[in-house]
N, C-alpha and C positions, 0 to 999 in steps of 0.2 A: 582256551582251550586249545587242544595242541592240532597240528595241520597234517595229515594223511594223503598220500596218493589214494583216489579213491578205489580202484581195480584192487591192489593190495588187501586195503585194509576187509573190504568183501571175501575174498577166498580164506583168508585166514582166519575169518568167526564164523563164518558159516559153508566153506567149503564148496562154494553154490557155483557150480558149470553153469557158464555163461555162453551161448546159442548167438554166432553171428549172421545179422541178415543180408548182409552186405553194406558196401560204404560208397557212399556216392559225393564223395566230398567234401560233403558239410558236416557228416557225423555218420554214426552206424546203428544202425535198426537193429533191435531184436525183441524177437515175439515172446515180452514176458511184462506185457503193458499193465495187467491187469491191477494188481498190487503199487501200483504204481510206478513212476521212471527214474526209481534211485537206485540201479545196480548196472553203473555203468561196466562194459567189458575191463578185460583185465590191460593195462600197459603190452604193448606186443613192442619186437625188434621188428623194424621194418628193412633194415640192412645190417652190416656189421656198425658203424657209426650214426645209426637212424632209430630215435625211441619215440613211438606214439602214443603218446597219453588220452585218456576219456575222461571227458569233465561230468561231475553230476550236478544239480538232478537234468535229466533230459526230457522232451519231449514225446509226450504221446500220439502218432498219429492218426489220421482215419481209419488206418487200416489196423488199428487197437497194437501197433510196433511201436520201442519207445527209440527215439532215436536221437545218439549223444555226440554232443561236440568233443573235437581232438584239438590235440596242439603238437607238431611234431618237434623235437629237440634233436641236437648233435652231440654226444658222447665225445668227448675229447679223448676217453680212454677207452672204447669201444663202447657195443651194447651189447647186451647175453640176459637170457632168461627175465624180458621184459624190463631189465633194467639197466644204467649206466654203470659201467662196472669202477669200482672204486669211489665211488660218488654215493656222499651222507643225501639222503630224503630231506629235497631243495622244500616240501608243504610242511618240515617242520620249524615249530615256532607262528606257522602262517595261521590268521584269521581271517576270514572272509566277512567283511560287515561295511564294505566301502564301497555299495555297489554305484555306478555311474547317474546322474545325475536323468531324470526324464528329459528325452529330445521329442523333436518335431521329423516325425521321416516321410516317406511317401504314403505309407498305407493311413499315417494319425500318430497317436501320439504313440511313443513307443518307453514303456516301462521299465523296469530290472527289481525283481527278487532282491529285501531286502539282504539275505543269508545268500553267500557264495558254496560256490568247493573250490577247492588248490589243485592242481596239478602240475606237476615239473615247477613249482615254487610260483604257480602265477593264477588270479584268481579269477574262476569265472561266475558270470552272473546268468542266470535265466530271464529273458525277458517278455513281457506281451504288447503287442502292437491295438492300444484303442481305439477306433475310429471316432473322428472328429467331425461331427457332422459343419458346423461352420468354421471348419478349419483350426490347423495348428500354430500358434505363436509362441513365442519362446519359453517352449517346454512346458504349455497348458493348450487343452483345446479352448476356442474361443467361442462367451456368449453369440447367443441369438442376435442380434441385430436390430430383428423386427419383433421381439417380446414386448408386449404392450401396445403395439401401433394399433391405430385404426384407422382404414383407409377409407374415409366417408365422404371426403372433400372436395369432389371433383373439379375440375379449371371452367368447366362451362356446360350446357345442356348437351350438349354433342359429345361428352363421356357418359360411360356409363358412371349409376350410383354408387356405387361399392368396387374400392381399387382392391389392387392385391400389392403387398409389399416385399421388397427384394434387397436387401441389405441396408434396411433401414431408412429405403424411399420407399413409399407410394407410387404407384401407375397405376392409370384408368386405362380401360379400355376404349378406345373411339367408336361411337354410332352408329357410322358410314352408314348413311342413306336415310337417317330418320328422320322425319318432319320436324321442323324447327321455324322460328321469324329471324331474319333476320334487320330487322327494323326499318327495311324500305320501303315503301307502300307503291311503288313502280317496278316491284319484283315479287315474282309467280314460283308456284313449286317450290317455296324453300326446305334446302335440306343439309345434311351433316354431311360435309366428304371428309375424303382419307384422312386428312390433316384433322381433324377435331372443330373446323372453323366452316360455321354456317350460312350459306349462298342461296341465291336464287337466280330464276332466269328473269330478264330485265323483258316487260310487257312490250309485244312486237307493235302494236297499233297498226295495221297491215287489213283491216273491214272499214273501208271508205263509204261514205255511202256513194246511190248514183249520182253521176252528173243532171243536168239540171238547167233548160233553158230559161232565159230571164227575157222576154224578147227575142233580136237579135244575137243574144250575148250567148255562152255558153259558159255556165260555172261547173268548173271541175275540182272536182277534192283530188288531194294530195295520196298520192298512191300509199303512204307511209304517213302516219300519224306521228304527234309528240303526247308524251304521257306526261302528268301535272297532277299531284294528288291523287293517285291510282284514276283518273279518266284521262282517253283519251280524245285527243284534238285535230281535226286534220287541216291542211290550208287550203284554200279554195284560191282557183286560176281564172281570171276569165277571157275567155275568148270569142272575136267578136266572130261572126258567123254572115259574111256577106253572102250567102245564100238562104240566108233565114237559117231556121231552127227551129227543129222537131222532135218532140222524141227522147228528148236527152240526148242531142249527135245536131252536128252542122247538115247541112243540103247542099250535095251537089258536089263539090272537094273532096277526093278520096284522106285524104289529110284531115277533114272536115270530123269534128267530134274527138280526133285521135289526138292522146296528153300523152306526152315522151317524159313521165316523170317513174319510171321503175327501172332503174339502171343496171345493169347485169349482176356488178358487184361494189363496196363503199369505196373501191378506185374508182369511178367512173363519176361523170358529171351527175348532178340530182336531175339536171333536167337535157333532155334532147331532143333533137330537129327531128320531124316529119317530112317523108321524102317519098311520094307515091306508097302511102299508107303506113311505112318501116318508119320506126325511130331509130337513129346515131347514136352513137351518147361519145364523150369525149372525155380521155383516161385525165382523172385528178391528179396529177402527180407532186408527192410530198403531203398529201394530206392524212393526219391520224384514222388507223387502221385496228383491226382486230387481227391476229393472223394465227388464232387458235391456240396459241404455246402458252401457256401457264406460268412460264419461266421467261417469256422474253418480256425485254421494252422499249418504249419507243417507235412502236410498228409507225411505218409509214408506208405511201402507195407510189409505188413509180410500174408506170407503163400498164396500170392494171393490176399489178399482183402486189399484194401485201408481203412486206416481213420485216420483222424490228431486228434490235441484236439480245444478246444472252444478259440477263439479268445481274448486276452486280450487286452481290450479298455481302455490304459495308457497313450495316449499320447493327451493331451486336446489341443483346439486352443489357442495359449496365450490370458493373462489377453487382456482388451481396455478399454477406457475409454466411458464412455454413455454419460457425458456430465464432465463437469468441475471440479463437486463433488462426481462425481459417477462411479466408478469400474466396469466394466461387467468381472467378473472370471469365470472359468471354471469347473467342479466336476473332481477330479484329476482321476478318474473311472469313463467309460462310458459300454454303450453298445452296442452289433453288434446288425444289422438289412442288408438284403441284401446287406451283405459285408461290412456295411460302421456303424463305430462308433458315434454316439452322446454323445454330454455329457452336461448335466444339466447347466445351464445358472446361477450366483449367483450373484445379486447387493450389492455392497460392500459400505458404504458411507464412502468417503476418508475428514475426518476435514480442510484437508490443502491444497487442489486442486487432482486432477488426473491430470496424464501427461502421454504421450506416449514415447517413444523414439527409432527407429527404429521399431515401432507398436506395441512394445509391454507395455502395457499398465501398472500401476503402483500408489498407494496411496505418496501423495509426507509426507515428517516425518517432524515433527514439527519444521519452522525453530527457535525456540527459546530453542528448549531443551539443557539442562547444560550453557544457556547463562547467564554470570553474567553481568548487568552492573554497572559497580564500577570504570571505569576509563574514566570520561570524558576528551572530547578535553582541553586541555589547552586554557586558557582566549586566546582570539582574539582581533582586534580592527576592529570595525563595519563597522568604518571609521575613520576621522581628529581627532573627541572626544568624539568616545563612545567607551567605554570596554564591551565587551560581557566576562559575565562569568558563564559556567556551573557549575547546580547543582554538589554534588559528586554522587549521584545513578541517574539512569536513567531506562524508562524502553524499553523491549521488544517487536519490532514489525518487524513482515516477519525476522526475522532474525538479523536485526540491533538493535545496540540502540540509545533511543532518549533521550536526556539531556533537564529538562529545561534550561533555561536561564533569567539571571538578565542584563540589561543594565547601565552603571554608566555613567557618564555623565562626561569626563578630561578636565578640566577647561584649564590645558595648554596642552591638548595634548595629542593622544594616542601613546603609544609607540610598535612596535610590536615584538615580544621576535624574539631572533635568535636562527636556528636550528633548531626548533621548542620547546624553553620555551615560558614560558607565556607572555602575553603581560601585559602589565603596564599602569598607568596614569603618563604622566613623572609630574617632580613635576618645578615647574615654575625657569624659568631661570635666575643666576644671583644674586641671594641673598644671602648675605654674613653677620656677626655679625658686624655693622660699628662702636660700641662703648659698653662698659661695665662699668659700676661701681659698685661694690660690696661691697665694705669696706667705710660706711658713720662716721660721727661724732654718737655717742652716740648707744645706743642697745636698739631697732632692728635695721636695717639700712635702716633708712626709705626714703634718699635720694639715697638708690638704684634706677637704670635703665640699660634696655637693648635695644641699639637702632640697627634698622636691615634696610640695604640700596638695595637699586636695582634698575630696571625700572621703572619709575615713573606709578601707577597703577596697579601694578601686584599686583592681588588678594592672599589672604595670606589663604583663607580656606583648612586646610588641612596640614597649617603650624604649628608647633610647636618650643615651648622654652624647652629644655629639660636640667636639673642640672645632674651633674655626680660626684658621691661622690670619691673622689681620695683612698680613704681606700676601696678596691677590684671591683672597679670602675662599680658600679652599680648605676642606674638613682635613684634620689630621689625626684625629681620632674619634672613636664611636664605643660605647661601652653600652653593650645590650644588658637591661633590666628584663626582673622574675621576680614573683612573688605580690607583696597586698601591700598597700597603705597600711601602717597601725591604726586603732583605735582613736588617736589623735590628728589624723589625715597625713601624719611627716613617714619617707624612706628617708635615709641615708645611705652614699656610696664613699666610702673614705680608704684612705694608703692603707695598705697591709702594716706600715710601720708607724705608724700615726699611734701619739698616747693616747695610753687605756680610755682617757674620761672620750676622747674621739673613739676610738676603734669598737671600745665595748657599749656603745648606743648603735654603730654601724649596722644596716640591715645586709650591706653588700661589701667586700674587700676587694679594689682592685687597685693594681699600679697605676695605670692609664686615668687616674682622677686627678695627676699631681699634672693639671693645667698650665698651658703658658701665662706663662706673666701681665703680657699686654706689649702693646695692646692686639688683643685679640676676643673673641665672641667664643660660646657658647650656647646655646640650644636644646628644648628637650621636644623631642621628636616622637611621631608614631607612626612608621612606616619611612615616607617620603610629608609628611606631614607636620609642619611646624607647630608645636604646642606652645611653644612660650622659647625668651631670649634675650640674654642678657650680653651686650657689649660692654667692655669695660678696658680703661685707660684711657692714653693722650692718640687721638686718630692723627696723621697728616694726611694730607691731601691725598696722597697715592696711596694708605691704606685703607682696606676693608672692612666697613664693621656691618655681623650678620646679627642687631639687634633690636631694640624697638626702642623708635624716638632715639634723643640724644645719649649716646654713650657716658659712663656711670667712670666717675676718674678711679685707677685702680687704689686701691684699701692700703693703708698704711703696711708694712711688714708684718705677720702674727693676726694681722684686724681680718674679719668676711664683712662681704656686703648681703645687704638683708632687707627682704621688705618691714613694713611699717606692723603692728601687732594682727590689722586686719588680714594681711596681706593681700594689699590693695593693690591692684593691675591695672594703670591708666595708659595701658602703651609706650611709657616713655621710662627710659630705664634711669634717668639722670634723678625724675624724680618719683619712682619707686623704690630705689635701692638706696640706702646710706651703710655708712662703713662704722665696724662695733665690735664690743669684743662677741667671738664665737659661740654658738649657744646649740652646737647639735643638736637635734632630736626634741628639744623644748619648743613648745608650742609660744607664738609670737604674743597672740593675746588670751584674753581671758575665757571663760566658758562660756558656748552658747548654746540658745535652746532651738532647739529641731523644727524646721519650717515645716509648715502645714500648709498643703497649696490647693485655694479654693479656686474653680475656672470657672466662670463663665461665657456661653455660647451662644450664638445665635441658632435657632432649628437648621435655619437652612438657609440657601440664597439661588442666585444665579451666575451662572458664568461671566466674568469680571466685573460682574456686581462687589464692592468693597465692605467687608463684615471686618465687626470689630471683637476681639479678646479681651476680658475682662480677668484678670488673674488680683486684682488690688483689695479682697476678700482676705488674701492669704493671712498665715500668723508665725511666728518666731523670727529667730535672728534669719535676715534674707538681706546677702549682698546683690545677687543679680539671677535674672531668672533668663528662661532660654524658652523660646518658643519655637514647635517643631509643626508644620500644618500638615506634616502627612501627603505631602502631594510632590514629593521631590526637591522644591525649592529651599533655596540656604535656609538654617538654624538662622533664627534674631536673637541674639545676644546684647546683654544690657541692665541696667537697673529700672526702668519704664516698667511696671505693672502691667499694662494692657499695650496689645498690637493691635494692626487693621491687616488684614490681606486681602486680597482677591484670584478665587483660583483660573485658574486658565482652562481648565477643563471641567467636564460634569462627573458625576462620580460622589460616594462617600467616602468622606476622609476623617481619619483622625487627629485629631489637634491635641497636643499635648504640652502642657508649661511645666518645666520643670526649674524648682527656687534651690538654689545654692548661696550656703553663707559663708563667709569669708573664711569660718573652720574645716568647708569642706561638707557641712552637714547639706542632705538634700532630701526633695520631695518632689513627686509629680502627682499633676491631675491632669486625665483627659476629657474628650466628649465626642461622638461624631458628628457630621456636618455632613449634611446631603446636597452637593451643586448640580443644580438641573440646567439643562441647555433652553434656551429660547430659539426650540425650534419647532416644526413640522412634523411629528413620528409616521412613521408609515410601518404598519401592521400586515402580513398578510397571510392568514390561517389555512392553510391547503388541508383538503379531503382525505382523511384514511382510503388510499387504493391498494389493491390486491393486482398485482401486475395479472391481465389475462395470460394463457397459456398462448406461447408461440409470438407474444408480442415483445417487441425490440427494449423499446422505453417505455415510461410512464413521465408526464412534462407537469411544472405546474408553471403559470406563465404571470405575472404582473403587468399590468397594460396602461398604458399613461403615466408611467411611476413619476414619481416625488425625486427632484436634485438630492442627493443626498449631502450628510455634512458630517457624519462620523458612521465609521465601519457600519456592518451591519451584523444581526447575533442571526444564525441558520439553527435552528434545533431543528433536527432530526430523530423521531420518535419511527421503530423498524423492529423485525423480528422475522428470522425466516429459518425452514431445517431443509437438513441434506444429509441422506444415509451415511454419509462416509468422510461429509470435507464441510463445516462451518466454514462458510464465508464473510469479507465485509462488504460493504457496499460503499460505491464509489458516488457521490454528486457534484454533475457539473455545473458549469453555467454559461451560457450561450453568449460568446464577445462579436459575432460572425457571422455566414451564411453557414460556413463549413468550419469554423473555429469556436471551440468548445475548450473549456480551462474550468478542471477540477479542485475544489474549493472545500472538500468533507470526504473523509477517509473513516467509517465505523469502526468499529471492533467485529469482530466474530460476530454473526448473527447467534441466534439462542432461539429456542423451543416461544419463550414468553418477549413480551415486549420490552426495548431496553428503549435509551430518553438521553442522546449527547449534544452539546453549543459547541458550533463553529461560527470562528471569527471570517466574516470576510471583506478583506479591505476597502475602504471607500473607496480607490483606484478601479479598483475590480468591477464595481457597481455603476461607474463611471463608464469604464470602456462599455460595461454592457449596455447600459443606454443609447450611448453616440453609437455604437454598431449596430444596435437592430430595433430600439426604441421601445424598448418592452424588458423586464428581467424575468430570464427563464429557465429556469432548471431542469434536469432532467437522472435521474438514475436508471439502470439498464437492469435486462433480466438476468438473475443469479438461480432462482428454483425451479423446479418440476411444480405446476401447480398452482393456483390463484392462492389456496388459502395458505401457502408456502411462501409465499413473497410479497410483505405488504411494507407500507411507508407512509408515514405523515411528516410534512414537512409546514416550519411554520418558520415567517422570513420579519425582523424587525431590525429597522435601523432610522438615524436622526431620533437615537435612544441610547448614549452613552450610558444613564443607569441602567441598562440592559441587561450591563455583562459582569453588575457588584450584585456578588451572593450577599446575604444579610449578617448581619452581623455575627461572629462566632465561626462561620462557614467559609469554607474556599472550596473552589470547582478546578480541578485539577485535571479533568479531561471526561471524569463519570456526572457528569454535574454535583450541583454547591452539597458539602459532605460537613457536617462539625467537624470543627479541628480538633476536638477531644474521642473523635470515635474511633474504634480499630478502625485500620483497612479489612477489606474483608470482599474478594470477590472471585467468581467462579468463571473460569472459561471451559470452552468444548460442552459445554450443557445439552450435547444429546444422547441421544441412547445408547449411540455407534461409536460418538467421539467421533476424532479423526484416522480412517483407516487405511491401510493400504500401503505404509511406509514404516521401514523400521526405525527411522531417523529422521528429525525435524530441525531445525536448530532459529524460528522466528517465529518463536509461540511470544505472542509480550500480552501482560498482564497490565495493565491502564491506570492512570489514576497514582500513581503510584507516592506518596508523601514521604517524608523523613520519617525513619524510625525512633521507636523510644524504648524500644527492646527486641527480645527476640522473637524473630517468626516461625509460622508454620507453614509447608507444603504439602499437599496431599493429592496423592493422583490415582485412578482407578486405570486398567491396565490389561489385556489378554491375548496371548499366542498360542501356539499350537504345540505341547511336547517340550518341559524345560523353558519356561519363560522366564528372562530375567530381564530389569531393567536398568540403567545408570541415569541421573539427573544430574544437569548443570547449570550454574546463572552463571551469567555476565556481567565480571565487575569492571571500573574505569581501570582500576589501578593493577589486576591482578589477570585481565581477561576471563576466560572460562576455569570455573573454580568447582568441582565436583562438589557438589552435595549431599550425596546419599545413592544408593540400591537396592533395589527387593527385584522379590521373587510373586510368583502367579502361577495358578494351578492350568491345566492347557482346558484354553476353548471356554472359560469361564472369566468374567472380571476378577481381577484381585487389586486392593488397594494396599498401598505403602505411602506412610507419611511422616518428614523430616522435619530438623527443627534447622534454623538458617539462621547466625548470628548476628546480632544485629549491627557489626559492622559491615558485614557483608550485603545486606540488605540497603544501607545508608549508599555502599558503592556501586550499590545495582542501578540506582535510579537513574535515568535516561533526561535531558535537557525535554524533550515531552512526558515528563512523569509516568516512565514506564519500563516496566524488569521486565529482561528478557531469558527465557528460559529455553533449554535442548532436550533432549533425551534420544539412547539410543537402546531399543531393545530387540533383544533376541532370543528367537525360538527353534526348534527342530524341523521346520516344514517351508514350504516354500508358498510366498506370499500367496496369499488369497487364494491357498489349493487345503489348509491345515482343518477352518473351524465351520461347520456348519452356520449357515444366515451370516456370517461376517468375513467379510474382506481382509483377514487380520494380516498382520497385526494389527492394535487398536489401543486407543490411550485418550481417555475422555475425563469432564471435571476435574481439572486442574485446579483447585484452590489453595488461594492463599491470604494469610490473616497475620498481622502483627498490630500492637501496641503504636499510636501514634502520641 
């Protein structure tokens, strides 16, 4: 749309005459308000160089007149006829559709029209000020903090039963003067004071009986008695009457019958002396008294006057938590009024959370203070073929170190380390150096070759042939191999210039196979692991042999060193090799019958018990057996058909026996063995508890616990809902009076129950018992409403088998799952999901196994007008990777679905078997201001599935 100066446009279109009603400096009023304030006055020259231009629309006043804003400009070439001389209309090509954002002003929230008008090149927008009942914050009216608050819990009977809410806090009127009961039997007329406390007046006990004569002794009761359990008693003084006693008085003496026990004040002695019938009382200096001032302390008597010092208010109430992030502390010194001390409340933000212990609040310290993450866990086997290696440095979160991991595929299986040692990729089994030719006719040794023998089809990636100098023992050449052994179990590496009979059967040609003539050694390695070695030549005392047993002499020129027909490997080079005619790529022995393994195993046993495993019923051509007991112990290899083994820990172990023929044919048999610990198992089953509203923690206690011998398994069953922000639960264990340690952090809660298992270290259980004498767990308040904040804990220890999943299942953080079942998990399962934030980069989907194919991710999301979303996945090798984008209709949930490549999925799995996503959600409205019933924008139902 073209832009025009408003006054010029309407003059040309309608020839309308505009009558000015005056100018108050903020605009000009025109008495033409009935049709709307859309016709401002024409621009006018205020002087030879000053042009005033009026903006539309205007504002209709209470008197029915329109007021228009104006802008004054300086004309470089002078002003004439309501325009700058010689200048092009500055509003040409101007479109006024970019109003200022709503803002907070003195009168409330000021908002601007979406369409403005141009005047002398400048856009003006009409504005309206909306009153905000509860204040204006960050360009929006604040909500009523008292909405939904019911004030019906007065602090005492001296307060009104129903209170009023102000700023989200209830206050109750004091029922001053109302009858009450202070619980003291020796007080009467108990009334509520102005400070809300109940107090009465001490029973005076000032009605003694009359004095009585007992012979010549006058028995006189004290004027003031003593109250006990609501009853008054009066001490009796016996006065001798020398002149006799009658009618309750002594006869004759003027002081006869006079008892001086009515001092004028508490600052006089209780007993006085009578002279001429008059009593006199001494001062009781230093005696405790009451000067009547409720805010004085240590009242004492001085020369008959009672006075005290001003009360010192130095014992404030303990600090408490206002919420999970704010501490309410009290000033150390208070003020006294009506005998009661009051202290100023101070709000203290707690960066790492606020907690209360036995009613006393405090800010948590930074759990990562002083934590250095440079001790990653040792490499582990994620499964039978995956090695997980942690980065050397990690990041601290919540006091715990997290390390990024890389998963390597182990072609020949992953071997767990024993006693906490590093796991590693197993080398290929059964590989040996079958034949070597190092000295052929001529120079260089063009017919040189090395033949490898082993099980047919064995992959050689990672295997190398290494030449070692006998002078010093250092490596001097390495040939990296790739490919597989042929159907006869052979692989030949030859010189590129070798004779056709050799080069024609070679699997790899390499100049470096021209090994030194000796005394030297050649090794077959898998990484740093030596699989086989041959030392050849005559070694002097100073030479270094890197073979097995006794070195073999160098073969005559043109002959090779080779093993026998069975490829016997007794770990002695002199016995295992002999020289003769070269036979590269030709098997040394007759054809074999493939082994068939039959393994017999016991059903189970106890930790430390010696068990027998028998494979003697196996058939076929078998040269050796390899036993793997599945507990991380070293493999046992040899000709023996049976082995014994004792397991050091409880668990379910898969024992495997592998038979290998002389020609490299193999077969395996396996069985599962259940090993139990000889110990006293402890099982605690807590109740299903829903958090009462307003309560800070729920506790579970195991009294008189048994000493632990294993780690503990904490099973957490939980649910919880929140309108805009699903949350996880944190479960802590008590180590000391004010010392709690987090032992479990759940996934985000859902409407329905979820169950997760967590391992509690044995050392932590021992510390809890040593510190408190019990095992005590707690979790904190998360959601409003008892039905929306529920948990059930089960704790078991001295039961190592409790951590084992059944055969064919694994637990990656969301319970035991079938290893063949696809991964399928949904987060943010709430009616509105996570709302009020346009971006979020810490959404974790738990329990993610390695992928066996591409996956699918879907999200539901909404925003206000022109809603679009971008979604990223975090991967170990590429950081954040965009996986897709989508759009949704205004203020209703739309759904987008994306395909994630298998390679991305595997790179995204972290050491805790989780994947991390983030999104960026854009719309055309301010957050929380666009969609009715939603604190938009919102994301929910993040669903990931893929084959494992």
